[in-house]
N, C-alpha and C positions, 0 to 999 in steps of 0.2 A: 504494500500500500504506500503510495507516494502522494505528496501534494501535487495538485495540477500545475502544469506549466504556467508561468506568468503571462504567456502569450495570449491566453484566453481567460475569460472570467469563469467563475464556478457556474453561473447561470448558463453560460454558453455551453460549457462542458456537459451539463445535464441535458440540454436540449439537443446537442449534436452527437453525443457519443453513443447513443443507442440506435440500433438498426430500425426500430419501429417507433422511435420518438417523434412526436409531432409538436410537442410543446416542452416547456421547461419543467413540467410537473410529472412525477411518476404516476403511472396508471395503477389504480387499486387492483390487487390480485383477483378480487371477486368479480371484476369486470372483464378480465381477459382470459377466456377459456384456453387451456392448452390442448386443443383438439386436433391441430394440424399434424398430419403424419410426418415423421422424420424424413422419409424418402421424398415426399413432395417438397418439404422445405429445403432439403439438401440440394435440390435442383438450383436453388438460388446461389448456393456455393459461397465462396469468398470473393472479394473483389480481385480483379486482375492485378498481377504484380506491377502493371504499368501505373496503377493508382498511387504507388509509392512516389512516382515522379510528378503526378498530376494533381495532387491535392491531399494525400494522406500524410501531411507533415507532422512533426512531433507534437506541435501545439494544437493542430486542428484535427478533429476526429470526424472524418466524413462517414456518414451512415450509409448502410446498404439501401435503406428505404429511399434516400435522396438520389439514388442512382438506378432507378427502376428501368431507365432506358437501356441499361447495360445487362439486365437480367438474362435476356435471351442468349447472351454470349458466355455466361458464367458456367463453370463446371464444378461439380462437387469435389472436395478434396480427394486425392487419390489414396491417401493414407488415413488411418485412424487419427483423430485429433483429441487430445486430452489437455485441458487448460489447468496447469499446475498452480495457478495463482488467481483466485477469484474471491470476491467478498459480497455478502448480502447487504441490502440496505445501504448501498454505496453509490454515490453520484446519481441518486434518484432511482435506482433500480430495485424494484421488488422482485419476488420470485418469478412471477409470470413474465415479466419483462426480460428477466435473465434467460428464461427458457426460450423465448422467441429469438433473442439475440444469439444464443448458442445454436439453435436449430438453423438459423440463417447462415451461420458461419461454419456449419458442419461439425460442431464440437460435440463429441459423444458424452463426455463427462467433464466435471470440473472439481478440483480440490477447493472446497468452500471454507475460507479461513476467517477466523475471528481476529479482533485486535482489542485486547482488554488491558487496561492500565488505570492507575489512579488519575483523578481529574487534574492534579497538579502537574502531571507529565504530558498532558495533551496539548499539542500545538493548537492554538485557537483557530488557525487557518482551516482545520478539519471540521469545524462546526458547520460550515456551509456545504459539506459534501457527505457527511455521515448522518445517521438517523438522529433527528433533534430530540427524540424522546428518551434517548439513552446516552451512554458515554462510549465513544469509540464504536466498535462493532462487537456485539456480545455473542457469546456462544449460544445463548438462547435464540438469537436471530438465525444463527447457522442451523440449529436443529429444526427450527420452525420451517425454514425453506427446504431443507433436506427431506423432511417428513412429508411435505406437500408434493414433492416430485421425486419419488423413490427411483433409484437407479441412475439418477443424473448427477448426483453430487456425492463427494467423499468429504465428510465433516473433518474440520481442523479446529483445534482449540489451543489455548495457552493457559497457564496458571502462574501465579506470582512465585518466583524462585525463593523469596524470603518467607513464604508461608510454610510453617513446619509440617503442614498436612498436604503439601503440594503433590507428593507422589501418590497419596491415596486419592486425591481429587482427580488427578490425571488418569489413574487406573480406572476410576469410576466412569469417567467420560468415555474411555475406550470400551469398557464392558457394557455399559448401559446404553450409550448413544452411538456406539461404533465409531468414535473419533479415531482416525488413523494417521493424522498428520498433526505435528506440533507447530502451529503458526497462525498468524504471522507474529513472531516474537520481535517486539519493538518496544524497548524500554529505555528509560534514561538511567542506565547503569552499564558498567563495563561487563562484557560477556565472559570475561575470565574471572568474574566473581566466583568464590567457592560455592555459593548456593546455586548459581546458574550452572556451573559445571556438574554439580550433583544432579540437577534436574535434567541436563542433557544426557547424563548416563541413564537416568530413568527412561528417557525417551528411547534410547537404544534397546533397553531391556524389553520395552513394549513394542519394538519394531516400528516406531513412529519417526519418520524423517523430520528434521527441524528446518523450518524456513526462517531465516534471521534477516533483519533489516539493519543496515548500518548507515548512520549519518554522522560524520566526524565533525570536530570543531576546527575552526580556522582562526589564525594560521596553523597549519599542520605542525604538530610537535612544539607548539608555542603556547603562550598564555592568551586566551581569547580576550579581545578588547571590549566585548559587549556580550549581552545575554544571547545565547544561541540554543535552538531546539535540536540538540544532538541526541542521537539514539545509538547506544552500543559502543560507539567510538570508531576508531580506524580499524582497518583489516588486521592490524597486528594483535588486537585483543582476541582474535579467533585462534591464534596459534596454540594456546594452552587447551582450549576445548577440543580442538582437532586431535591433538596429541594424546590427551587423557581420556577421550571418549572414542576410541577407534572403531567401536561397533555401532556408532551413531552416524547416520548419514545427514550431512548438513547441506542446505541449499542457500547460497548467498544471494542477496537482493539489495537494491537501492544504490544511491550515489556513492556512499562510502565503500561499497564493494566494487562497483563497476569502474570507478575512476582509476582503480589500481590495475587496470588492464595495460596501462602505459607506464613506463618507468619514470616519467616526469610528474607523477601524481603529487608528490610532496611540494612541488613548485607551482602547481596549478591552483589558482585562487578561486575557481568556479566549481560548484558541486557538479554541474553538467558541462564538461568541456565539449563544445561542439565545433565541427569544422576543422579539427586539428588531427593530423595523422598520428597513429600510434607510434610512440618512440621506444625503441629498444624492447626490453622484456620486463614487463611490470611484475610487481609482487604477486598479483593474482595467478599468473602462470607458474611462478615458483611454488606457490602454495598448492596448486593443483598437482604439480609433479611430486611434491613432498608428502601430501596427505591424500590418500585414495578415497577418503570419506568426505571430501569437499566437492560440491557440485555447484552449478550455476543456474540460477533462476533468471531467465531472459526477459521477464515481464517489465512493463511500465516504461516510462520515458527513459529511465536510467539505462536499462538493458538495450533498448532500441537505439539510443544515442551512442552508446559504446560500440555497438555493432555497425552503426552507420559511419563511423569516423574514417575507416580505412577498409574498403570492401575486400581488397586483396588479402589483407591481414585476417579479416573476419572469416572468409571462406576457409583459409588454412586452419584458423583457430577452431572452427566448428568441426572440421574433419579430424583434426588431431585429438580433440576432446569430445568426440561424438557420443561417448558413453556417459558424459558428465554434464550435459547441457539439457535444459528442460524448457519446453514451450510453455509460456504463460502470458496472460494479457494484463490483468489488473485494471485496465481502463475500458474494457468492452469494445476496443477498436480492432481492426484487422491489420494494423500497420506492421506488426512483427511477422505475421504470416506472409504478407506481401514481400517483405524484405527477404525472408528465408527462401521463398520460391524464386525470387529474382537472382539468387546466387548460383542457381543451377547446380545444387549439391547432388551427389550421388543419391539415388533413390533410397538405398539402405540407410544412409546417414540421415536423410530427412525423416524417414520413418521412425528412427530412434528419437530424434529431437521432438517430433510432434506427439508421440505417444509411447514408444517403446521403453524409454527410460523411466517414465512415470509408472508404467505397468510393472516394471521390474521392481521398483521400490514399494509400490502399493498395488498389488494384483487385484483385479476385479473379475 
């Protein structure tokens, strides 16, 4: 889960990011029957890879509904597609609207993630894009949507690492509500905290992959000059969890993770470095080589921006680490799928990224 790009307002994002959105307001679930067959909806497919060049920019999320004149030319995805990063009640999407969006995009299932945290840790910018009746994205919302649409969602949850009953609560979520993913873990604490490491070990014992969000402070490795909404810290905080929890699979996400694809990350003043080629070999690649339990969540603006910086590098990166990268959206747009298709990856590699790797960690 990431803050929306500053290039568009939250209202615009709500109105434009959904395939069937016609206004800035979410449609009540009771008014949108999920009766359309998947095969019929799959004919709509995903937008052509050319839309990456003609309007599916990082900040603008072109909807499938706004391109009905192209529907006759679309084809369903040739591979199974599983979205490994999705949220309920996020950017104006209720469950019915999510299902319509997934069907139009040919997405078979989605990992449905919560984001639970104390109010003091919530960046106020999220109040305009999350459910205003709660705080963050609750596990209750995850269960509500997953139970309404059986077979389409894999529930994900988090618990407070400092809660002495964290392991019991996580085990109960797995046994009672079939939670199978720990995420999205996004807290204002270092992830090498002993309580966090113990919790990550528990996730491994339960067979739950961990999706973690990193937002570092600036200047890097210096004293911040102002208040900042950081989460987790820099990628270096993950070295201890990766080393001490070898049986836990981790998926890295967000600016603090993806900026490390380039070796000049410490000198980069922006959270989202755009239009800059990849320099040398970033720490992310070193960590991938050193720790076989580290994986990459490609979702959101951060993943798309990192992959868009240097397409020659990106194609080689995805082929070299084909077993470690996971398709995810986070924002309900097709920009990542379009980018992946445009790279002309081998079919076997694309199949792993779109669904195979997710199915390996969380079989269905």
